[in-house]
C-alpha positions as CSV (number, residue, x, y, z in Angstrom):
1,M,140.5,88.5,154.2
2,T,143.9,89.7,154.9
3,S,145.2,92.8,153.0
4,Q,147.6,90.6,151.0
5,A,144.7,88.2,150.1
6,I,142.7,91.2,148.9
7,K,145.6,92.4,146.8
8,N,146.0,89.0,145.3
9,A,142.3,88.7,144.5
10,T,142.2,92.1,142.9
11,K,145.2,91.2,140.7
12,F,143.4,88.0,139.6
13,L,140.1,89.8,138.9
14,K,141.7,92.4,136.7
15,Q,142.5,89.6,134.2
16,Y,138.9,88.9,133.6
17,T,135.6,90.7,132.9
18,P,132.5,91.0,135.0
19,C,130.8,88.6,132.6
20,D,133.5,85.9,133.3
21,I,133.1,86.3,137.0
22,S,129.3,86.3,136.7
23,D,129.5,82.9,134.9
24,G,131.5,81.6,137.8
25,L,129.1,83.0,140.4
26,V,126.1,81.4,138.6
27,K,128.0,78.1,138.8
28,H,128.5,78.7,142.5
29,G,124.7,79.1,143.1
30,L,124.2,82.9,142.7
31,K,121.5,83.1,140.1
32,N,121.9,86.8,139.3
33,G,125.7,86.4,138.9
34,G,126.3,89.1,141.4
35,F,125.2,91.7,138.9
36,F,123.9,95.2,139.8
37,P,121.7,96.6,137.0
38,N,121.2,100.0,135.4
39,L,124.7,101.4,135.8
40,K,126.6,103.0,132.8
41,Q,130.3,103.5,132.5
42,Y,131.0,107.1,131.8
43,S,134.8,107.1,131.9
44,F,137.6,104.6,131.7
45,N,141.3,104.1,131.3
46,P,142.0,103.7,127.6
47,T,145.5,102.5,128.1
48,T,144.4,99.2,129.6
49,K,141.8,96.6,128.8
50,N,141.7,95.6,132.5
51,S,138.5,95.6,134.5
52,I,138.0,97.8,137.5
53,A,138.5,95.6,140.5
54,G,139.1,95.9,144.2
55,P,137.5,95.9,147.7
56,A,134.5,98.2,148.2
57,Y,135.0,101.4,150.1
58,T,131.4,102.3,150.8
59,V,129.8,105.7,151.2
60,L,126.2,106.2,152.3
61,Y,124.2,109.4,151.5
62,A,121.0,110.3,153.3
63,P,118.5,113.2,153.0
64,S,119.8,116.4,154.6
65,E,117.0,116.2,157.2
66,D,118.1,112.7,158.3
67,P,118.7,112.8,162.1
68,R,122.2,111.3,161.8
69,P,125.0,113.8,161.7
70,A,127.0,114.3,158.6
71,V,130.4,112.5,158.6
72,K,133.0,115.1,159.6
73,G,135.6,115.7,156.9
74,G,133.7,113.8,154.3
75,Y,135.1,110.6,152.8
76,I,137.3,111.4,149.9
77,D,140.5,112.0,151.8
78,T,140.4,108.6,153.4
79,V,139.9,106.5,150.2
80,P,142.2,103.4,150.5
81,E,144.7,102.6,147.8
82,G,143.5,99.9,145.5
83,S,139.9,100.2,146.5
84,V,136.7,100.8,144.5
85,V,134.7,103.7,145.9
86,V,131.0,102.6,146.0
87,I,128.5,105.4,146.7
88,G,124.8,104.7,147.5
89,V,121.8,106.4,149.0
90,T,119.3,105.3,151.7
91,K,116.3,103.3,150.8
92,E,113.8,106.2,150.8
93,L,115.8,107.9,148.0
94,Q,115.7,104.8,145.7
95,T,113.2,103.7,143.1
96,R,113.1,100.5,141.0
97,Y,112.3,102.6,137.9
98,A,114.6,105.0,136.0
99,P,116.3,107.2,137.1
100,Y,116.5,104.7,140.1
101,V,117.0,107.5,142.6
102,T,114.7,110.4,143.5
103,V,117.5,112.9,144.2
104,N,118.5,114.7,141.0
105,N,121.6,116.3,142.5
106,A,124.9,114.8,141.6
107,L,126.6,112.7,144.3
108,Y,130.0,112.8,142.8
109,G,132.1,115.2,140.7
110,G,135.4,115.8,139.1
111,L,137.3,116.9,142.1
112,M,136.4,113.7,143.8
113,S,137.9,111.7,141.0
114,T,141.0,113.9,141.1
115,R,141.5,113.0,144.7
116,A,140.6,109.3,144.3
117,K,143.0,108.9,141.5
118,Y,145.8,110.6,143.5
119,L,145.1,108.1,146.3
120,Q,145.4,105.3,143.7
121,A,141.8,104.1,144.0
122,N,140.9,101.7,141.1
123,G,137.6,103.4,140.2
124,T,134.2,104.6,141.5
125,V,130.7,103.2,141.3
126,V,127.8,105.6,142.0
127,F,124.3,104.4,142.6
128,G,123.0,107.9,141.6
129,R,124.0,110.8,139.4
130,I,127.5,112.2,138.8
131,R,128.6,115.5,137.1
132,D,131.8,116.9,135.5
133,V,131.9,113.9,133.1
134,N,134.6,115.3,131.0
135,E,136.8,115.8,134.0
136,H,136.6,112.1,134.8
137,R,137.4,111.2,131.2
138,D,140.4,113.6,131.1
139,L,141.7,112.0,134.2
140,E,141.2,108.6,132.6
141,Y,139.7,107.5,135.9
142,P,136.9,104.9,135.7
143,V,133.5,106.0,136.9
144,L,130.1,104.2,136.6
145,A,126.8,105.7,137.6
146,Y,123.0,105.7,137.0
147,G,123.1,109.0,135.1
148,L,124.3,112.6,134.9
149,G,123.4,115.9,136.6
150,T,124.7,119.4,137.0
151,T,124.0,120.4,140.6
152,A,126.1,119.5,143.6
153,S,124.6,117.6,146.4
154,Q,125.0,120.2,149.2
155,G,121.8,121.0,151.0
156,T,120.0,118.0,149.6
157,V,121.8,115.0,150.9
158,K,124.7,114.4,153.2
159,V,127.2,111.6,153.9
160,V,126.1,109.7,157.0
161,G,128.2,106.6,156.8
162,I,131.6,105.4,155.5
163,N,132.4,101.7,155.3
164,V,128.8,100.7,156.1
165,P,126.6,98.2,154.2
166,L,124.8,99.7,151.2
167,E,121.3,98.3,150.4
168,I,120.7,98.7,146.7
169,N,117.3,98.2,145.0
170,I,117.8,95.9,142.0
171,G,114.3,96.4,140.7
172,N,112.7,93.0,141.3
173,D,109.7,93.6,143.6
174,D,111.8,96.0,145.6
175,K,114.4,93.4,146.3
176,Y,117.6,94.8,147.7
177,E,121.1,93.4,147.5
178,V,123.7,94.5,150.1
179,I,127.2,95.6,149.3
180,K,129.4,95.4,152.4
181,P,132.7,97.1,153.0
182,Q,135.6,95.1,151.6
183,D,133.3,93.1,149.3
184,L,135.2,92.4,146.1
185,I,133.9,94.5,143.1
186,I,134.6,94.0,139.4
187,A,133.3,96.3,136.7
188,D,133.7,97.4,133.1
189,E,131.4,98.7,130.4
190,N,129.2,95.5,130.8
191,G,128.4,96.5,134.4
192,V,129.2,95.9,138.0
193,V,129.5,92.6,139.8
194,R,129.9,92.0,143.6
195,I,131.4,88.8,144.9
196,P,129.5,87.9,148.2
197,D,131.7,87.1,151.1
198,D,130.3,83.6,151.5
199,V,131.5,82.5,148.0
200,D,134.5,80.1,148.0
201,L,137.1,82.3,146.3
202,D,139.5,79.5,145.7
203,S,136.8,77.5,143.9
204,L,135.6,80.6,141.9
205,F,139.1,81.5,140.9
206,D,139.8,78.0,139.8
207,Y,136.6,77.9,137.7
208,A,136.9,81.2,135.9
209,P,139.9,80.6,133.7
210,K,138.6,77.2,132.8
211,R,135.3,78.6,131.7
212,V,137.0,81.4,129.7
213,K,139.2,78.8,127.9
214,A,136.1,76.6,127.2
215,D,134.3,79.6,125.7
216,Q,137.3,80.4,123.6
217,L,137.2,76.9,122.2
218,V,133.5,77.2,121.5
219,S,134.2,80.5,119.6
220,E,136.8,78.8,117.5
221,D,134.4,76.0,116.7
222,I,131.6,78.4,115.6
223,K,134.0,80.3,113.4
224,A,134.9,77.0,111.8
225,G,131.3,76.4,111.0
226,K,130.4,74.0,113.8
227,L,127.0,74.2,115.6
228,A,127.0,76.4,118.7
229,V,125.0,74.2,121.1
230,P,126.9,70.9,120.7
231,S,130.2,72.8,121.0
232,Q,129.1,74.5,124.2
233,K,128.0,71.2,125.7
234,E,131.3,69.5,124.7
235,H,133.7,72.1,126.1
236,R,131.8,73.3,129.1
237,S,131.1,69.7,130.3
238,K,134.8,69.3,130.7
239,I,135.2,72.0,133.3
């Protein structure tokens, strides 16, 4: 996708919720709706109801003893404007059960959000722990993560890749889903959804508003005392 196409897609996605986009992805053959489980939203921007959306700027952490060298200069000073920072860990640090990673050190803190916000990133998703939760909230900068911690990551893990694919354990018989650099991400308090690059965006973006409108009509019917199932069949069949 061109940079302008990514901007247009991000603008479109911000009008909808991850639930809306998941409905569309299911319609387009993705049974899990692009959903990544177990993440919680710890901070958000209260001045807007918009979802977090943008292309993924991926960051990979590995154990400190990993033979790969640490990325010089880190990653935070090169966060692209309009991106969603997505942080993951290597497979050996992941587990399908809570807390979903074996490293208890926080991978992300308040200073990182301070810099990401200055660079006009749209939010951060951490498949691991974060710390300084009140700093993220004071910044009104959106952050989602598996959980909280108090200790920084130095000496335990290191950044070994930027803009590399992230393999994320989604908990079903050690099944992994891959988030690639520039994959479109949408997130809110309901969770995180990734739009795979093989999905027809024009078709998805055509379907989403129609599905939202249909569900609004269903809601109006239910509030008027009509049965839910017949109303769903009536309005969704017209999409």
